[in-house]
KOLPA-621889 format. One record per residue (C-alpha): residue number from 1; residue in three letters; x negated, y negated, z negated. Coordinates in nm, 3 decimals, decimal comma. Example, Ala and Ser with C-alpha at 12.3 -4.5 7.8 and 13.67 -1.06 7.14 Angstrom:
> 1:ALA:-1,230:0,450:-0,780
> 2:SER:-1,367:0,106:-0,714
END
This chain:
> 1:MET:0,000:0,000:0,000
> 2:LEU:-0,282:-0,241:-0,085
> 3:TYR:-0,442:-0,163:0,251
> 4:ARG:-0,128:-0,274:0,435
> 5:VAL:-0,095:-0,597:0,237
> 6:VAL:-0,460:-0,686:0,293
> 7:LEU:-0,436:-0,606:0,664
> 8:VAL:-0,124:-0,819:0,713
> 9:ALA:-0,275:-1,106:0,514
> 10:ALA:-0,600:-1,090:0,712
> 11:ALA:-0,417:-1,085:1,046
> 12:LEU:-0,204:-1,383:0,944
> 13:VAL:-0,503:-1,582:0,817
> 14:VAL:-0,704:-1,521:1,133
> 15:TRP:-0,422:-1,600:1,377
> 16:ILE:-0,292:-1,900:1,183
> 17:GLY:-0,646:-2,033:1,163
> 18:LEU:-0,688:-1,991:1,538
> 19:GLY:-0,352:-2,157:1,601
> 20:VAL:-0,429:-2,459:1,385
> 21:TRP:-0,779:-2,484:1,530
> 22:SER:-0,638:-2,488:1,883
> 23:GLY:-0,388:-2,754:1,777
> 24:VAL:-0,664:-2,978:1,640
> 25:ARG:-0,882:-2,956:1,949
> 26:PRO:-0,817:-3,247:2,186
> 27:ASP:-0,877:-3,048:2,505
> 28:VAL:-0,601:-2,792:2,430
> 29:PRO:-0,251:-2,925:2,504
> 30:VAL:-0,093:-2,778:2,187
> 31:THR:0,012:-2,967:1,875
> 32:VAL:-0,081:-2,846:1,528
> 33:ALA:0,277:-2,739:1,452
> 34:ALA:0,303:-2,539:1,774
> 35:GLY:-0,036:-2,382:1,707
> 36:LEU:0,075:-2,290:1,355
> 37:LEU:0,395:-2,130:1,485
> 38:LEU:0,210:-1,939:1,756
> 39:GLY:-0,046:-1,826:1,498
> 40:VAL:0,225:-1,692:1,266
> 41:LEU:0,395:-1,506:1,551
> 42:ALA:0,069:-1,361:1,681
> 43:GLY:-0,031:-1,258:1,328
> 44:LEU:0,297:-1,078:1,268
> 45:VAL:0,283:-0,902:1,603
> 46:SER:-0,077:-0,792:1,555
> 47:ALA:-0,005:-0,672:1,199
> 48:TYR:0,288:-0,466:1,330
> 49:VAL:0,075:-0,314:1,605
> 50:LEU:-0,206:-0,235:1,362
> 51:LEU:0,022:-0,071:1,103
> 52:HIS:0,285:0,101:1,319
> 53:ASP:0,241:0,472:1,384
> 54:PHE:0,327:0,510:1,752
> 55:ASP:0,252:0,886:1,761
> 56:ARG:0,487:0,998:1,483
> 57:ARG:0,783:1,187:1,621
> 58:PRO:1,114:1,233:1,443
> 59:SER:1,170:1,580:1,306
> 60:MET:1,433:1,789:1,479
> 61:SER:1,532:1,985:1,170
> 62:THR:1,909:2,035:1,142
> 63:ASP:1,923:2,150:0,781
> 64:ARG:1,731:1,856:0,647
> 65:GLY:1,975:1,743:0,378
> 66:ARG:2,135:2,078:0,293
> 67:ARG:2,060:2,277:-0,015
> 68:ARG:2,038:2,651:0,026
> 69:LEU:2,196:2,872:-0,235
> 70:HIS:2,052:3,223:-0,259
END
């Protein structure tokens, strides 16, 4: 659980920092608020991609919730 929190926080910090930095630079046509918003969105997307298990398949078991009485 701590790993996930640290990874999400790190992704958000990096992307928000890059967004604000691009908003401060005069040669990039993005305001600081737009850079901040883009940084938050990019951080959330990258955290989802880093933490999501794309290979896990749902189980096809039919008696998943039943209790067997012997």
